[in-house]
C-alpha positions in Angstrom: -37.7 62.6 -65.4 -34.8 65.0 -66.5 -33.1 64.6 -69.4 -29.3 64.8 -69.2 -27.9 67.9 -71.3 -25.5 67.3 -73.9 -22.7 68.3 -71.7 -23.4 65.6 -69.3 -23.7 63.1 -71.9 -20.4 64.0 -73.4 -19.2 63.8 -69.9 -20.2 60.1 -69.6 -18.9 59.3 -72.9 -15.5 60.8 -72.0 -15.5 58.6 -68.5 -16.3 55.5 -70.5 -13.9 56.1 -73.1 -11.1 56.6 -70.4 -12.1 53.6 -68.6 -12.0 51.6 -71.6 -8.6 53.0 -72.7 -7.1 52.1 -69.1 -8.7 48.5 -69.7 -6.8 48.4 -73.0 -3.7 49.2 -71.5 -4.0 46.6 -68.8 -4.9 44.2 -71.1 -1.9 45.1 -73.8 0.5 44.9 -70.6 -1.0 41.3 -69.7 -0.5 40.3 -73.4 3.2 41.3 -73.4 3.8 39.8 -70.4 2.5 36.6 -71.6 4.3 36.9 -74.8 7.8 37.5 -73.0 7.3 34.5 -70.6 6.8 32.4 -74.0 9.7 33.9 -75.5 11.7 33.2 -72.4 10.4 29.5 -72.2 11.4 29.2 -75.9 14.8 30.5 -75.4 15.5 28.3 -72.3 14.5 25.1 -74.2 16.7 25.8 -76.9 19.4 26.5 -74.3 18.8 22.8 -72.9 18.7 21.4 -76.5 22.1 23.2 -77.2 23.6 22.0 -74.0 22.4 18.5 -74.7 24.0 18.8 -78.2 27.3 19.7 -76.9 27.4 17.1 -74.3 26.7 14.5 -77.1 29.0 15.7 -79.3 31.8 15.6 -76.7 30.8 12.2 -75.6 31.2 11.1 -79.4 34.6 12.9 -79.8 35.9 11.4 -76.8 34.9 8.0 -77.8 36.7 8.8 -81.2 39.7 10.1 -79.3 39.9 6.7 -76.9 39.8 4.4 -80.2 42.3 6.0 -82.0 45.8 7.6 -81.0 45.8 9.5 -84.3 42.4 11.1 -83.8 43.4 11.9 -79.9 46.6 13.7 -81.0 44.8 15.6 -83.9 41.9 16.8 -81.6 44.6 17.8 -79.0 46.5 19.9 -81.3 43.0 21.5 -82.4 42.3 22.1 -78.6 45.7 23.3 -77.8 44.9 26.1 -80.6 41.4 26.5 -79.6 41.4 27.1 -75.6 42.7 30.0 -74.3 41.6 30.1 -70.3 44.3 28.7 -68.2 41.5 26.7 -66.2 40.0 25.3 -69.6 43.7 24.1 -70.7 44.0 22.7 -67.6 41.3 20.3 -67.9 43.3 18.9 -71.1 46.8 18.9 -69.3 47.5 21.7 -72.3 50.4 23.9 -71.0 49.3 27.4 -70.2 50.2 30.0 -72.9 51.9 33.1 -71.7 
């Protein structure tokens, strides 16, 4: 039975360290991918909630405007100052600003 020399043992340890470092890098990359996917899902869910809030707010505001000409006039004046893009202004029959 031959005994491994110190240099051989050191080389084996270095190879093991290198393999473990590679495995660690792979695991860190996998974790980063999982974390990124989680952040994406959270952001997507928040965008869905925000869209739903805006739709509900719009429905609420429209019901108020349908119920009261005074409320409608105030909100249309507000929209006139708020909307800048011609295609958005056209949705509310507002004149296009030059």
